[in-house]
VOBA-1610 file (N, C-alpha, C; in pm, whole numbers, padded with zeros to 5 digits, always signed):
BEGIN
Met+00110-09285+00917Met+00091-09183+00849Met-00067-09095+00952Ser-00078-08951+00816Ser-00120-08810+00911Ser-00223-08868+00929Thr-00284-08828+01024Thr-00457-08814+01069Thr-00513-08792+00956Ser-00490-08679+00879Ser-00548-08573+00791Ser-00536-08672+00650Gln-00482-08749+00653Gln-00498-08849+00550Gln-00597-08976+00599Ser-00571-09026+00669Ser-00712-09137+00752Ser-00900-09091+00721Arg-00867-08942+00771Arg-01027-08877+00790Arg-01083-08789+00665Ala-01002-08830+00541Ala-01070-08733+00484Ala-01220-08774+00415Gly-01235-08661+00353Gly-01385-08671+00384Gly-01474-08680+00459Gln-01477-08719+00553Gln-01564-08710+00686Gln-01532-08499+00693Arg-01679-08504+00711Arg-01752-08337+00702Arg-01698-08324+00885Arg-01667-08213+00897Arg-01563-08097+01076Arg-01694-08138+01121Pro-01703-08126+01292Pro-01819-08106+01372Pro-01834-08017+01345Ala-01958-07941+01405Ala-02017-07804+01403Ala-01898-07762+01444Arg-01938-07606+01457Arg-01864-07514+01603Arg-01936-07480+01675Thr-02079-07496+01678Thr-02176-07424+01765Thr-02072-07416+01904Arg-02077-07452+01963Arg-02009-07413+02087Arg-01862-07391+02121Leu-01839-07372+02012Leu-01663-07279+01994Leu-01655-07146+01969Ser-01792-07153+01844Ser-01841-07015+01803Ser-01794-06898+01937Ala-01872-06914+01995Ala-01840-06805+02082Ala-01713-06804+02175Ala-01663-06857+02199Ala-01536-06894+02302Ala-01406-06835+02198Leu-01422-06833+02079Leu-01303-06827+01971Leu-01336-06646+01911Ala-01457-06603+02011Ala-01471-06461+01924Ala-01383-06393+01979Gly-01262-06294+01874Gly-01197-06215+01905Gly-01084-06248+01962Val-01097-06416+01935Val-00884-06470+01952Val-00820-06359+01787Ala-00739-06309+01851Ala-00613-06258+01745Ala-00567-06409+01647Thr-00552-06335+01532Thr-00531-06438+01416Thr-00438-06338+01315Val-00390-06280+01376Val-00203-06223+01378Val-00098-06298+01282Ala-00098-06414+01214Ala+00051-06460+01266Ala+00154-06435+01248Val+00223-06414+01361Val+00344-06326+01382Val+00479-06346+01355Ala+00564-06344+01262Ala+00630-06459+01246Ala+00783-06470+01357Ala+00863-06561+01432Ala+00929-06585+01499Ala+01056-06665+01413Gly+01165-06564+01414Gly+01262-06599+01339Gly+01244-06609+01225Ala+01293-06709+01162Ala+01288-06699+00996Ala+01146-06798+00983Ser+01056-06787+01060Ser+00961-06838+00994Ser+00793-06770+01010Leu+00687-06807+00943Leu+00596-06731+00961Leu+00535-06774+01028Ala+00536-06918+01097Ala+00399-06975+01208Ala+00474-06945+01335Gly+00496-06860+01400Gly+00546-06803+01507Gly+00497-06818+01635Ser+00365-06862+01618Ser+00283-06897+01714Ser+00272-07074+01719Val+00333-07180+01673Val+00355-07243+01668Val+00467-07292+01717Ala+00551-07243+01781Ala+00711-07248+01838Ala+00681-07412+01926Ser+00559-07427+02007Ser+00564-07557+02108Ser+00427-07644+02082Ala+00443-07606+01875Ala+00248-07731+01866Ala+00249-07826+01894Asp+00403-07888+01845Asp+00367-08089+01877Asp+00362-08071+01996Ser+00336-08011+02103Ser+00297-08043+02266Ser+00173-07988+02262Ala+00073-07932+02175Ala-00019-07849+02136Ala-00134-08005+02160Thr-00237-07952+02211Thr-00389-08136+02242Thr-00496-08038+02217Ala-00573-08140+02163Ala-00728-08130+02150Ala-00791-08038+02252Ala-00719-08067+02347Ala-00747-07995+02530Ala-00757-07832+02501Ser-00641-07781+02413Ser-00666-07645+02454Ser-00676-07532+02336Cys-00867-07569+02312Cys-00901-07600+02175Cys-00938-07455+02190Leu-00949-07378+02330Leu-00972-07183+02411Leu-00878-07112+02412Thr-00722-07154+02368Thr-00628-07074+02383Thr-00611-06987+02239Gly-00701-07039+02158Gly-00571-06991+02016Gly-00479-07050+01952Asn-00460-07099+01968Asn-00352-07188+01949Asn-00408-07234+01795Ala-00337-07206+01662Ala-00390-07291+01551Ala-00374-07398+01560Ile-00285-07491+01614Ile-00285-07619+01557Ile-00385-07685+01661Ala-00475-07692+01763Ala-00540-07731+01834Ala-00673-07637+01810Trp-00656-07572+01716Trp-00810-07472+01620Trp-00806-07631+01529Val-00758-07637+01462Val-00755-07729+01312Val-00774-07905+01386Lys-00716-07896+01507Lys-00736-08059+01565Lys-00926-08081+01602Cys-00972-07931+01686Cys-01110-07920+01742Cys-01200-07997+01645Glu-01124-07861+01546Glu-01259-07844+01387Glu-01222-08010+01306Gly-01170-08095+01337Gly-01178-08170+01265Gly-01102-08192+01131Ile-01035-08038+01131Ile-00942-08038+00960Ile-00851-08181+00962Ala-00702-08147+01042Ala-00645-08190+01025Ala-00612-08272+01203Gly-00500-08381+01209Gly-00502-08460+01337Gly-00352-08468+01322Gly-00315-08587+01403Gly-00150-08556+01448Gly-00113-08711+01383Tyr+00034-08757+01430Tyr+00051-08862+01379Tyr+00075-08942+01495Ala+00080-09084+01479Ala+00028-09185+01584Ala+00150-09166+01692Asn+00295-09138+01712Asn+00315-09071+01793Asn+00345-08964+01915Gly+00164-08920+01864Gly+00149-08769+01940Gly+00154-08638+01900Ser+00279-08658+01784Ser+00322-08504+01804Ser+00219-08457+01617Phe+00188-08363+01620Phe+00183-08274+01494Phe+00248-08272+01376Gly+00382-08269+01441Gly+00486-08275+01305Gly+00443-08104+01215Ala+00478-08008+01271Ala+00442-07924+01277Ala+00562-07802+01155Glu+00640-07877+01154Glu+00806-07847+01054Glu+00772-07915+00954Arg+00685-08008+00990Arg+00687-08121+00770Arg+00587-08048+00698Pro+00648-08046+00530Pro+00598-08013+00417Pro+00461-08068+00449Val+00380-08023+00333Val+00231-08041+00323Val+00273-08110+00178Thr+00164-08191+00149Thr+00147-08212-00041Thr-00003-08201-00046Arg-00013-08125-00123Arg-00110-08077-00253Arg-00267-08180-00192Ala-00225-08282-00189Ala-00329-08374-00210Ala-00367-08372-00037Glu-00266-08329+00107Glu-00363-08311+00163Glu-00395-08173+00233Val-00364-08101+00165Val-00425-07988+00120Val-00511-07948+00047Ala-00573-08003+00009Ala-00729-08018-00058Ala-00791-08065+00036Ala-00736-08188+00140Ala-00824-08253+00241Ala-00860-08150+00308Met-00751-08074+00357Met-00786-08002+00518Met-00854-07883+00471Met-00893-07814+00308Met-00987-07759+00318Met-01081-07763+00287Phe-01070-07904+00212Phe-01244-07954+00177Phe-01327-07955+00347Arg-01236-07975+00429Arg-01317-08043+00606Arg-01330-07865+00664Gln-01273-07803+00594Gln-01298-07686+00678Gln-01407-07562+00638Val-01451-07621+00512Val-01573-07543+00467Val-01693-07625+00474Ser-01659-07768+00456Ser-01776-07863+00424Ser-01842-07828+00279Pro-01840-07814+00221Pro-01902-07741+00094Pro-02002-07831+00027Ser-02091-07792-00062Ser-02201-07886-00128Ser-02090-07889-00274Tyr-02124-07985-00340Tyr-02066-07995-00482Tyr-02116-08125-00577Val-02071-08132-00689Val-02122-08182-00806Val-02101-08332-00724Lys-02176-08366-00720Lys-02120-08581-00674Lys-02124-08679-00803Asn-02035-08638-00877Asn-02068-08726-01014Asn-01970-08850-01081Gly-01884-08868-00971Gly-01783-08965-01031Gly-01655-08992-01092Gln-01730-08871-01133Gln-01615-08826-01216Gln-01447-08753-01208Gln-01358-08793-01324Gln-01221-08793-01352Gln-01204-08631-01351Tyr-01123-08550-01288Tyr-01111-08402-01281Tyr-00901-08397-01340Phe-00863-08489-01318Phe-00724-08499-01357Phe-00668-08614-01335Asn-00560-08633-01439Asn-00508-08808-01483Asn-00438-08842-01405Asp-00436-08837-01293Asp-00317-08806-01177Asp-00402-08861-01034Val-00558-08768-01024Val-00590-08805-00970Val-00742-08954-00958Pro-00675-09071-00912Pro-00799-09170-00985Pro-00872-09158-00869Ala-00944-09240-00870Ala-01079-09299-00746Ala-01035-09365-00635Gly-01095-09348-00561Gly-01114-09369-00393Gly-00965-09422-00325Lys-00928-09264-00365Lys-00791-09218-00327Lys-00853-09099-00183Tyr-00808-09094-00072Tyr-00822-09039+00016Tyr-00854-08868-00043Tyr-00770-08796-00110Tyr-00806-08684-00180Tyr-00937-08643-00261Thr-00952-08791-00318Thr-01058-08779-00462Thr-01114-08639-00453Glu-01223-08686-00402Glu-01305-08589-00365Glu-01334-08434-00320Pro-01183-08414-00217Pro-01160-08254-00209Pro-01112-08203-00368Val-01003-08281-00409Val-00930-08250-00527Val-01077-08193-00624Ala-01198-08291-00665Ala-01284-08259-00754Ala-01328-08188-00725Trp-01360-08154-00617Trp-01466-08000-00551Trp-01353-07906-00545Met-01217-07920-00540Met-01114-07786-00607Met-01202-07724-00725Ala-01131-07818-00820Ala-01198-07868-01008Ala-01310-07789-00968Gln-01383-07796-00947Gln-01472-07764-00969Gln-01552-07653-00920Ala-01522-07618-00784Ala-01523-07440-00752Ala-01405-07380-00808Gly-01304-07416-00933Gly-01245-07334-00981Gly-01125-07254-00853Ile-01109-07380-00774Ile-00993-07288-00668Ile-00872-07390-00730Thr-00836-07490-00827Thr-00742-07484-00911Thr-00731-07579-01040Gly-00665-07539-01135Gly-00680-07595-01263Gly-00562-07670-01250Gly-00458-07706-01193Gly-00401-07826-01192Gly-00247-07771-01296Tyr-00239-07914-01319Tyr-00120-07792-01383Tyr-00087-07880-01521Ser+00001-07819-01686Ser-00004-07904-01797Ser-00102-08052-01778Gly-00133-08094-01909Gly-00149-08210-01897Gly-00218-08293-01820Arg-00335-08181-01750Arg-00381-08217-01653Arg-00388-08334-01560Leu-00250-08257-01440Leu-00199-08265-01349Leu-00251-08208-01220Tyr-00251-08268-01147Tyr-00304-08190-01027Tyr-00155-08191-00924Gly-00035-08276-00954Gly+00027-08301-00875Gly-00005-08379-00719Pro-00091-08462-00666Pro-00132-08513-00504Pro-00027-08513-00416Asn+00095-08528-00513Asn+00208-08597-00413Asn+00352-08454-00380Lys+00312-08342-00464Lys+00362-08285-00448Lys+00347-08166-00365Asn+00496-08151-00301Asn+00477-08053-00130Asn+00432-07947-00186Ile+00315-07872-00144Ile+00280-07766-00189Ile+00311-07599-00124Ser+00373-07530-00209Ser+00489-07365-00149Ser+00350-07310-00059Arg+00405-07220-00015Arg+00327-07097-00001Arg+00233-06998-00038Gly+00350-06931-00193Gly+00265-06868-00302Gly+00098-07005-00334Glu+00100-07084-00359Glu+00024-07212-00400Glu-00128-07203-00301Leu-00057-07206-00136Leu-00150-07222-00023Leu-00232-07045-00071Ala-00132-06961-00096Ala-00231-06875-00056Ala-00331-06780-00165Ala-00249-06878-00273Ala-00375-06848-00414Ala-00525-06964-00366Phe-00497-07045-00293Phe-00608-07132-00279Phe-00708-07086-00230Leu-00694-06999-00081Leu-00759-06969+00023Leu-00820-06817-00038Tyr-00714-06776-00158Tyr-00750-06655-00202Tyr-00871-06669-00304Arg-00908-06806-00412Arg-01051-06834-00488Arg-01125-06923-00379Leu-01087-06954-00296Leu-01146-07031-00211Leu-01291-06887-00107Ala-01205-06798-00106Ala-01295-06655-00022Ala-01331-06553-00163Gly-01323-06619-00282Gly-01424-06508-00411Gly-01318-06403-00471Ser-01194-06424-00492Ser-01103-06423-00517Ser-01111-06225-00542Pro-01130-06219-00381Pro-01176-06082-00352Pro-01092-05937-00448Ala-01149-05825-00453Ala-00983-05710-00495Ala-00891-05702-00427Ser-00761-05652-00476Ser-00687-05674-00390Ser-00624-05548-00440Ser-00554-05503-00296Ser-00417-05403-00334Ser-00276-05449-00459Thr-00292-05326-00537Thr-00179-05356-00651Thr+00010-05346-00543Thr-00013-05320-00420Thr+00085-05263-00322Thr+00178-05350-00300Ala+00252-05360-00316Ala+00414-05505-00306Ala+00369-05490-00112Arg+00364-05565-00089Arg+00347-05570+00135Arg+00513-05651+00104Phe+00614-05758+00015Phe+00674-05736+00056Phe+00805-05811-00039Lys+00941-05810-00011Lys+01072-05756-00106Lys+01054-05801-00208Asp+01024-05972-00179Asp+01053-06041-00327Asp+00917-06042-00404Met+00823-05977-00383Met+00761-06015-00452Met+00661-05792-00524Lys+00657-05862-00644Lys+00612-05727-00746Lys+00455-05731-00752Ser+00428-05550-00780Ser+00302-05644-00891Ser+00324-05732-00953Gly+00171-05748-01042Gly+00178-05938-01133Gly+00242-05993-01080Gln+00338-06005-01018Gln+00425-06117-01021Gln+00302-06219-01010Thr+00306-06395-01023Thr+00291-06475-00993Thr+00266-06493-00832Phe+00090-06546-00763Phe+00085-06466-00633Phe+00063-06384-00541Ser+00095-06258-00661Ser+00109-06112-00623Ser+00006-06095-00495Lys-00150-06128-00611Lys-00295-06039-00537Lys-00281-06108-00410Pro-00314-06292-00440Pro-00392-06386-00300Pro-00253-06311-00205Ile-00121-06271-00249Ile-00039-06312-00112Ile-00047-06111+00002Asn-00084-06084-00197Asn-00118-05932-00078Asn-00228-05901-00066Trp-00372-05936-00052Trp-00487-06020-00033Trp-00456-06044+00146Met-00426-06163+00108Met-00414-06209+00294Met-00281-06113+00374Ala-00210-06022+00364Ala-00113-05939+00464Ala-00184-05836+00446Thr-00291-05751+00381Thr-00344-05643+00394Thr-00453-05659+00537Asn-00551-05826+00481Asn-00646-05867+00571Asn-00544-05934+00707Lys-00420-05920+00722Lys-00354-05956+00817Lys-00360-06088+00882Leu-00364-06216+00767Leu-00361-06284+00757Leu-00218-06371+00765Ile-00144-06317+00711Ile-00026-06431+00700Ile+00084-06280+00703Ser+00202-06288+00783Ser+00334-06242+00795Ser+00400-06321+00684Gly+00541-06207+00699Gly+00663-06293+00651Gly+00757-06310+00728Tyr+00933-06321+00652Tyr+00981-06312+00775Tyr+01097-06167+00793Arg+01140-06219+00870Arg+01231-06112+00951Arg+01308-05968+00846Asp+01296-06072+00758Asp+01425-05965+00658Asp+01302-05918+00507Gly+01170-05920+00572Gly+01073-05858+00506Gly+01009-05908+00352Thr+01122-06030+00315Thr+01044-06115+00210Thr+00946-06235+00230Phe+00847-06339+00132Phe+00702-06381+00221Phe+00822-06536+00137Arg+00875-06507+00034Arg+00922-06639+00011Arg+00855-06738-00048Pro+00798-06701-00176Pro+00645-06777-00210Pro+00635-06933-00272Gly+00829-06917-00315Gly+00777-07053-00343Gly+00872-07182-00270Arg+00919-07118-00135Arg+00893-07235-00058Arg+00835-07342+00003Asn+00839-07428+00049Asn+00671-07598+00084Asn+00666-07491+00234Val+00531-07475+00213Val+00474-07444+00327Val+00525-07574+00415Thr+00474-07547+00592Thr+00445-07611+00643Thr+00348-07674+00701Arg+00308-07812+00771Arg+00151-07834+00822Arg+00190-07728+00953Gly+00238-07641+01050Gly+00236-07514+01102Gly+00158-07447+01010Glu+00272-07383+00953Glu+00159-07298+00865Glu+00085-07205+00765Val+00076-07402+00793Val-00078-07448+00719Val-00245-07473+00786Ala-00181-07452+00955Ala-00259-07455+01068Ala-00316-07302+01056Ile-00214-07165+01059Ile-00226-07080+01087Ile-00325-06977+01003Met-00279-07043+00864Met-00339-06968+00769Met-00498-07015+00707Leu-00474-07087+00784Leu-00629-07205+00786Leu-00763-07094+00876Lys-00658-07159+00983Lys-00774-07030+01095Lys-00735-06905+01085Asn-00679-06819+01069Asn-00640-06706+01016Asn-00747-06642+00914Ser-00770-06744+00797Ser-00879-06743+00698Ser-01001-06741+00713Asn-01022-06813+00791Asn-01118-06898+00854Asn-01278-06810+00837Ser-01289-06646+00858Ser-01362-06611+00870Ser-01386-06552+00715Lys-01301-06534+00623Lys-01304-06511+00473Lys-01341-06591+00414Val-01337-06750+00472Val-01406-06891+00356Val-01543-06962+00439Val-01547-06880+00571Val-01664-06960+00582Val-01792-06985+00529Gly-01881-07086+00516Gly-01983-07088+00433Gly-01939-07079+00237Arg-01798-07033+00204Arg-01805-07063+00101Arg-01784-07153+00032Gly-01732-07170-00086Gly-01707-07312-00195Gly-01824-07376-00211Asn-01918-07375-00222Asn-02085-07416-00228Asn-02043-07449-00414Val-02097-07536-00484Val-02090-07526-00602Val-02248-07566-00684Arg-02256-07450-00812Arg-02401-07550-00874Arg-02330-07560-01003Thr-02265-07453-01050Thr-02241-07534-01199Thr-02061-07521-01135Pro-02029-07675-01177Pro-01833-07657-01214Pro-01795-07582-01366Gln-01708-07508-01301Gln-01593-07445-01374Gln-01554-07548-01453Met-01518-07656-01414Met-01454-07739-01490Met-01491-07846-01558Asn-01499-07882-01701Asn-01531-08042-01782Asn-01451-08097-01680Pro-01505-08251-01678Pro-01466-08349-01629Pro-01358-08366-01764Leu-01238-08533-01667Leu-01205-08542-01794Leu-01290-08639-01925Ser-01323-08686-01860Ser-01504-08752-01971Ser-01531-08679-02080Val-01527-08503-02057Val-01512-08441-02181Val-01450-08384-02309Thr-01450-08439-02376Thr-01402-08437-02473Thr-01470-08378-02612Val-01350-08269-02683Val-01430-08274-02811Val-01440-08366-02913Glu-01545-08326-02987Glu-01584-08410-03092Glu-01473-08390-03215Arg-01421-08527-03220Arg-01330-08498-03363Arg-01426-08542-03485Ala-01413-08367-03557Ala-01487-08384-03694Ala-01328-08447-03821Ser-01417-08451-03960Ser-01370-08505-04031Ser-01272-08385-04066Ser-01132-08405-04127Ser-01105-08297-04197Ser-01099-08232-04300Thr-01230-08265-04349Thr-01345-08183-04504Thr-01436-08106-04476Thr-01396-08038-04293Thr-01490-07883-04292Thr-01518-07812-04405Thr-01625-07772-04454Thr-01603-07712-04561Thr-01639-07541-04580Gly-01704-07546-04672Gly-01807-07342-04637Gly-01718-07234-04586Trp-01775-07130-04509Trp-01700-07060-04429Trp-01644-07093-04318Lys-01654-07160-04262Lys-01613-07273-04109Lys-01508-07292-04234Gly-01457-07366-04332Gly-01383-07434-04343Gly-01294-07332-04366Lys-01265-07211-04451Lys-01203-07128-04439Lys-01171-07065-04335Ala-01221-07038-04223Ala-01198-07019-04081Ala-01140-07059-04012Ile-01109-07179-04008Ile-01018-07306-03897Ile-00908-07291-04021Asp-00898-07292-04076Asp-00757-07310-04191Asp-00690-07207-04175Trp-00760-07074-04201Trp-00680-06960-04147Trp-00613-06962-04048Ala-00701-07009-03913Ala-00626-06995-03783Ala-00581-07103-03807Thr-00523-07196-03842Thr-00478-07295-03814Thr-00299-07226-03844Ala-00304-07214-04015Ala-00229-07177-04081Ala-00140-07015-03983Lys-00192-06931-03937Lys-00148-06813-03789Lys-00091-06905-03718Ala-00128-06986-03692Ala-00126-07060-03530Ala+00024-07100-03507Thr+00048-07093-03581Thr+00119-07235-03634Thr+00288-07167-03710Ser+00252-07061-03742Ser+00351-06912-03816Ser+00453-06904-03724Ser+00526-06846-03711Ser+00659-06839-03688Ser+00579-06680-03655Lys+00584-06616-03758Lys+00571-06465-03822Lys+00402-06397-03697Thr+00379-06479-03652Thr+00304-06437-03535Thr+00258-06409-03421Tyr+00221-06360-03372Tyr+00269-06326-03215Tyr+00128-06273-03093Tyr+00148-06268-03044Tyr+00044-06228-02955Tyr+00047-06038-02930Gln-00044-05969-02923Gln-00012-05776-02896Gln-00133-05784-02830Tyr-00174-05769-02767Tyr-00295-05642-02687Tyr-00380-05599-02761Gly-00499-05552-02789Gly-00567-05510-02894Gly-00529-05498-03067Gly-00411-05646-03059Gly-00395-05654-03184Gly-00536-05694-03314Asn-00562-05652-03448Asn-00586-05741-03535Asn-00528-05772-03668Gly-00408-05821-03646Gly-00299-05851-03749Gly-00240-05770-03811Pro-00192-05787-03950Pro-00157-05944-03993Pro-00146-05994-03930Asn-00001-05968-03836Asn+00043-06104-03753Asn+00032-06066-03593Gly+00027-05946-03519Gly-00004-05965-03410Gly-00119-05917-03409Phe-00210-06045-03281Phe-00374-06069-03224Phe-00382-06042-03078Asp-00472-05968-03037Asp-00489-06027-02856Asp-00610-06177-02926Cys-00678-06198-02798Cys-00757-06296-02852Cys-00901-06368-02906Ser-00981-06228-02849Ser-01051-06154-02979Ser-01043-06104-03169Gly-00903-06041-03122Gly-00825-05991-03248Gly-00858-06159-03313Phe-00806-06231-03291Phe-00731-06375-03352Phe-00875-06413-03378Thr-01036-06443-03351Thr-01139-06513-03360Thr-01182-06447-03464Thr-01237-06254-03484Thr-01252-06197-03570Thr-01188-06184-03681Gly-01031-06222-03646Gly-00970-06245-03799Gly-01011-06397-03867Ala-01044-06511-03791Ala-01000-06624-03873Ala-01229-06614-03908Phe-01255-06563-03848Phe-01430-06524-03918Phe-01447-06466-04052Ala-01327-06358-04069Ala-01324-06307-04143Ala-01240-06309-04261Ala-01114-06433-04279Ala-01105-06489-04368Ala-01201-06566-04382Gly-01378-06617-04341Gly-01419-06704-04400Gly-01526-06603-04446Gly-01521-06509-04454Gly-01639-06382-04489Gly-01766-06387-04358Ala-01730-06427-04246Ala-01812-06371-04148Ala-01727-06292-04087Ser-01830-06225-03973Ser-01815-06135-03892Ser-01847-06168-03735Leu-01778-06088-03658Leu-01801-06114-03514Leu-01794-05973-03419Pro-01824-05937-03339Pro-01820-05796-03296Pro-01667-05867-03218Arg-01637-05717-03215Arg-01463-05743-03120Arg-01439-05790-03010Thr-01517-05789-02916Thr-01422-05835-02768Thr-01468-05998-02769Ser-01462-06045-02681Ser-01465-06221-02598Ser-01633-06223-02563Lys-01591-06110-02504Lys-01768-06083-02444Lys-01888-06081-02548Ala-01847-05941-02600Ala-01988-05976-02656Ala-01999-06066-02778Gln-01852-06132-02845Gln-01874-06288-02926Gln-01948-06413-02878Tyr-01945-06418-02742Tyr-02003-06509-02638Tyr-02153-06512-02627Thr-02192-06364-02602Thr-02335-06351-02623Thr-02377-06322-02766Ala-02319-06352-02855Ala-02356-06330-03043Ala-02337-06492-03097Ala-02299-06539-03050Ala-02349-06688-03085Ala-02499-06740-03130Ala-02510-06775-03227Ala-02659-06841-03252Ala-02722-06885-03205Thr-02621-07038-03134Thr-02658-07118-03022Thr-02533-07178-02962Lys-02559-07216-02821Lys-02471-07231-02785Lys-02514-07392-02707Val-02358-07478-02708Val-02355-07665-02753Val-02248-07662-02575Pro-02270-07819-02580Pro-02210-07829-02502Pro-02032-07868-02525Val-01981-07831-02428Val-01848-07854-02498Val-01822-07969-02552Ser-01865-08057-02481Ser-01846-08238-02525Ser-01884-08271-02706Gln-01982-08105-02723Gln-02079-08185-02867Gln-01969-08014-02967Ala-01867-07895-02978Ala-01844-07860-02961Ala-01742-07886-03113Lys-01793-07870-03232Lys-01745-07864-03389Lys-01607-07772-03452Pro-01537-07810-03512Pro-01458-07673-03550Pro-01550-07516-03690Gly-01489-07481-03624Gly-01562-07318-03648Gly-01655-07273-03524Asp-01660-07373-03401Asp-01701-07341-03247Asp-01647-07213-03228Leu-01660-07174-03104Leu-01657-07073-03041Leu-01624-07177-02868Val-01540-07094-02788Val-01482-07181-02649Val-01501-06991-02572Tyr-01509-07105-02460Tyr-01464-06922-02401Tyr-01437-06925-02182Trp-01356-06802-02168Trp-01328-06853-02040Trp-01411-06748-01947Ser-01411-06744-01813Ser-01483-06630-01765Ser-01442-06635-01635Asn-01442-06527-01533Asn-01352-06504-01460Asn-01491-06537-01374Asn-01602-06567-01389Asn-01690-06562-01259Asn-01801-06643-01278Gly-01782-06750-01401Gly-01876-06852-01396Gly-01970-06819-01539Ser-02007-06677-01579Ser-02165-06685-01670Ser-02047-06553-01788Ala-02092-06531-01852Ala-02128-06454-01955Ala-02073-06293-01988Ser-02102-06241-01823Ser-02031-06070-01776Ser-01886-06114-01754Gly-01825-06233-01726Gly-01708-06249-01684Gly-01602-06301-01800Val-01683-06334-01907Val-01611-06373-02058Val-01474-06323-02005Tyr-01317-06394-02087Tyr-01197-06278-02045Tyr-01134-06300-02152His-01178-06480-02178His-01075-06569-02305His-01184-06600-02432Val-01147-06629-02558Val-01207-06678-02662Val-01098-06748-02725Ala-01121-06882-02804Ala-01055-06925-02892Ala-01143-07074-02960Ile-01083-07090-03067Ile-01188-07128-03254Ile-01116-07265-03204Val-01252-07399-03254Val-01244-07510-03212Val-01195-07542-03377Val-01040-07597-03402Val-01025-07624-03497Val-01023-07780-03546Glu-00879-07849-03665Glu-00961-08020-03649Glu-00895-08064-03538Asp-00940-08171-03510Asp-00841-08288-03453Asp-00870-08222-03285Gly-00957-08217-03256Gly-00979-08181-03087Gly-00896-08033-03050Lys-00869-08021-03134Lys-00747-07848-03113Lys-00847-07720-03070Ile-00763-07677-03042Ile-00808-07504-03005Ile-00697-07378-03078Ala-00701-07301-03172Ala-00615-07232-03221Ala-00649-07069-03154His-00535-07013-03061His-00592-06934-03008His-00461-06772-02994Ala-00526-06683-02974Ala-00355-06560-02863Ala-00408-06554-02697Arg-00320-06683-02740Arg-00283-06658-02526Arg-00264-06578-02458Asn-00145-06503-02465Asn-00035-06427-02424Asn+00083-06329-02430Pro+00133-06235-02408Pro+00247-06205-02435Pro+00334-06319-02413Ala+00371-06437-02348Ala+00406-06513-02301Ala+00426-06643-02350Ser+00313-06653-02409Ser+00324-06835-02468Ser+00238-06746-02628Gly+00204-06686-02680Gly+00219-06618-02780Gly+00059-06680-02857Val+00046-06741-03021Val-00071-06762-03089Val-00022-06891-03110Thr-00117-06942-03048Thr-00086-07120-03078Thr-00175-07248-03133Leu-00172-07330-03128Leu-00269-07479-03118Leu-00227-07519-02987Thr-00336-07565-02924Thr-00346-07666-02764Thr-00472-07727-02807Asn-00476-07808-02706Asn-00567-07904-02637Asn-00692-07830-02625Leu-00836-07912-02674Leu-00950-07787-02643Leu-00972-07778-02467Asp-00902-07867-02373Asp-00903-07901-02199Asp-00821-07865-02146Tyr-00699-07792-02258Tyr-00525-07697-02204Tyr-00530-07618-02061Ser-00677-07566-02059Ser-00686-07558-01951Ser-00834-07475-01874Pro-00795-07609-01861Pro-00972-07689-01757Pro-01056-07519-01657Ser-00931-07500-01597Ser-01020-07391-01492Ser-01083-07210-01547Asn-01195-07227-01490Asn-01237-07105-01534Asn-01342-07106-01673Met-01302-07264-01775Met-01363-07247-01902Met-01489-07256-01881Leu-01595-07221-01971Leu-01725-07274-01952Leu-01748-07351-02046Pro-01851-07442-01966Pro-01901-07493-02017Pro-01981-07522-02159Gln-01984-07416-02216Gln-02103-07400-02322Gln-01990-07344-02469Ala-02035-07413-02588Ala-01959-07392-02665Ala-02062-07253-02736Gly-01983-07172-02835Gly-02071-07102-02930Gly-02068-07104-03096Arg-02171-07125-03143Arg-02185-07179-03298Arg-02254-07078-03363Phe-02254-07034-03471Phe-02270-06941-03511Phe-02292-07033-03663Lys-02408-06912-03711Lys-02459-07008-03846Lys-02378-06957-03995
//
């Protein structure tokens, strides 16, 4: 077993003695052969005694972020699981977070070495997991996924839209994180000009990416208000007898979300094409109520805010990219049986989903209207 598992949850030692010595050490990973991690060619022979050489693997050992195996090797070419990466990132920044003992993913039970690190990542908005509220702790993490984790930990800074690699196009999954890391010389690709975001990242590459990005993430990741609700938070199941204007609104929303004629259209106000706020505006109009046109304005216009755990049919729920009203970018209407109806995106269309289908960035308050 890797030391990265046996030491999970421990706080890494203070860097006081190392900070001056590490200052000015080059942090650019140079590709060697077909590998990002060119500077780990002799990684398995690296020891903690070489802390000041600039070797990335020696650095993660000295910082208490990751250790090696019983045979004395680091296993630089071995793939890394999502659980292991969560534990490493957790040790790297030693964050404060809400220690509520709650479960955030169905496949992350209590008592595992990665339980608290994954809970922190969920609270900090670093990961939203997969559909079905799964994190995939035993799944190998890809190069693109790790870039996204580090980018979010760094605060999702502005990123160039210019593609840095031949296999990465603007708007493609992971393009922003990868462009940001490449622009800041935190990563490099392969000699053929590709990045290969779907390829499993190795332990040696993880060491380099963590070391290179350290100046961008140090001191970050502290959580005051979790960006994801734990699994124990569920929407109240109301009866199917919702009446008044809200009953008409949810009937309209449910019918539209289950119709084959309805589709997502940016700026759409119907009768069949909608964007998210156009859809909720249409639902309210069907009940004889009015709403402002944008999702942000709809959050502000709510008469009262209630915890999502107390949301009822006719309430609106919101997603924000900064955890506050100023960052609201998506809205949905709560219907019956713990479902929400919403215009999601061009690929997913207008659908019914579970309330917790995408907990990452979901605001913990629902909007209630009179």
